[in-house]
N, C-alpha and C positions, 0 to 999 in steps of 0.2 A: 396400653397397651398391657397385654396381656403374660409375656413370656413371665415365665413363672421365675426361674433366674438370674431375668433385669428386673424383676419386686424386689429379690432378695438383695440382689446391691446395690441397689439405691436405697434401701429401707440400712444397711449393712453403714454404709456415707452419714445415714441419721446418727448412729451410735458412736463416732466417733467423737474425743475427747482434747485431743493436741490435730495439731497442721499436719502436722508431718503424717499422724496417721489419716485427715482428708482426706490429702495432698494422695498415699497409696490407693488410699477407697476408689477417690475421682480417679484416678489411673487408671483399676482396673476395671475400675465400668466405662471406663470410651470404649471399649471395641462388644459392644450392645448397641451402642451405636454406630461402628461397619469406622472407627476410626483410631487411628497408634498412639494420637497424644493432644494433652489436653492441657488447658492451661485456667486460670478462675483470678478473676480476679474484683475488689471491692471497693467499692470508692463512699465515702464520710462526709458528706457535707454539713455544715454547721452556719448556724447567722454570727455574720461576724469574723470567719475565721478562711486562710485558705482549703480549697478541700481537697482530700487529704488520701490514696487508695492506699492499696497492698494487693502482693500479685504473689500467687500461687500457685505455680508452675511446675508441670510433667514437660517441660520443651527441653529440647539438649540443652546443655547446660554453657555450650559454648553460643549458642542463639540467644537467649538468654544472656548474655554479657554483653553481646554486641547490641541489643535490642535496647538497651540502657544504657551503653555509652552515645551512639548514633540517638536515642533517644524520643523513636520510633512512637511511643505509646505517644505522646506529640504529633503525630499524621499519620498515624491507622486512622483509616476511616472506618475497619469494625469495632473501634472505643469511642469511636464521635459517634457512632450508628446504636450500639446502644447506651453514650449516656445522655438522647434524646426519643428513641422510640423504645417501644416495647413489643415490634416484634423480630425475626429470624433474621441474619441477612448470613446470604452463599456468599462467600470471596465469590469475586471475579474479577478480571481486566478491568473490567470498564470502574469499575467501585476504585483503581489507582489517575494518580493527576500526578504530575511532571515532582512534583514535592514526597511522595509518596511510593511511588515505581515501586522503587526501592526494596522498599519492606515484603513488594512483594519477587521480588529477584530473590532476596538472601534466602523469605522461606520457602522458597522448590532448593536449596541450595539445600537445608536441612534435611528434607524430608517430610516441608509441610506447607506445602502447592496451594494445595487445597479442602476444605472444611465449611465453618460458618463457626458463629456465633451470636452465643440467644442471653438476652435482656433479662433481667428482672425490675423490677420496679415497685418494692411495696411499698415505698413512701419517698417525696424527698427528703429525704437524710440518709436514708442509702440506697444506692446503689447497685449493682455489681453484673457479672454476664460470664459464661462462659463460653472458652471456642478449643472447637475440637480440629483434630487438623489427621490429614493423616497425604500419601505422596501420590492418588490417582484419584483421578475424578470418580464424582457418583453420578450410575446411576438415574432414573427420575424414581422408578421402581425402589429403590435405596432413598431416593427422598422421600416420598411418602412415607416412608419405614422407619425413617428415624426422627421428625420431627417433634414428634409424641412426644419418646425415647427422649430424644437430648433436651425437652420445654419438662421431664420434668427431675430430669437429674436437673438443668441448672435452680430447679425448685427450691431443692434440697441443699443443695451448695451455701446457696441462696440463708438459709433457714440452720444451718450449721458455724455459717461463718458468720451468725450474729452473734449465734451464742460460743465463737472461739478466739476467732478474729477480734468481731467490730469492739470490747470490752476492752483490748491494749490495746484499740487502736486509741480512743474517746482517752485513754488512758497514761498513750504519752506524752500528748499532747494538752494533761490539766494543772497550771500554776501549781507554786509548791507559793500558798499562803499558808505565814505562822495562822495564826488562832487571832494574835492578835488585830493581824490590816482586817482578815474574813472580819471582822465582827465590827470593824471599827466601817466596813463594806456594805452592811447586815443593817447598820442605821445611818448609813448615809441611806440605802436603798428607804426607807419608812422616811427621807424629807429631814434628818435631820440638819442639822450647819457642823461643821469641826468645835465649836463654842460648846453645842447642847451635851456634841455626844460624848465632850469632855466633859461634863458636870456628870453623865450617867455613867463613867467607868470609872469617871472619880482619879483621871490623871490631867496630865496640864494638856491645852490647843495646840502647846510645836508638839506635841512626843503624840498628838493625835498625826499634826500635819506628817509625822516624822510616818508611820503606819501607812495613808494613803500615799503617800510617795513611794513608798515600797514594793506596794500594791503596786500603782502603776506601771511601776517599771514593771515591774514580772511578768503584769499581764499584755507590758506593750500596747497601750495606748497613755493618751493626753488628760480625759478626763475621769473626775468621779463615776459621770453616767454611764459612758461606756465601760469602764471597769466594773459596772455594777450590773453591765447588761453578759459582761460574755461568765460575767458569775453566774448569772444565769442562763446563759448557752450549756454550762460545765455541767447544774444543777449543785455546784455551792448554796445560792440564794434562793430561796423556794416561797 
């Protein structure tokens, strides 16, 4: 990518400090890959926890509501591709089947009929994708030009989202354990029984059991070791 203007726009995306700013700069960069609209999605995968996703969209609002209401994300072949592959996917009719054909039709209706998606997989924990769309087909010459630039934009968006979006995704599922609940679990992680923990903390066995029951309830697990494992996942026990 040698276009100085494109380089400036990519660098500008990196300077984003809020999601609103990131979205605006993503949309401003879309024309550099000869597209009119852009969408960025990031997926967080943590052990023992359901996968969670966050979407930053420049697509038409009505289409976004339709996409969410109909659960298109679970049928969208571009999403499936980007969850499992590292190469870009250019949208075409053959990638849709009976369960997803409606997505193609609705995309065309909203001027999103032609485009491509670029995944970024920095680790197994965080995977992202950017989709860029327009209402006209691409020529072969255009495709040769836009792929390198789109890969740079996808990487830049991934880096910024790691700073701006991922921390709030992690925080949103962080359990609100009391200091005593967490303290008891830390001793459990060291192999201590309720009786030993009670002696260390100078409280009764029943009180230790009470704190551990509360921790298990908040974490949504049924055993002490599952609770410890989740706390390790959240970084609460190291």
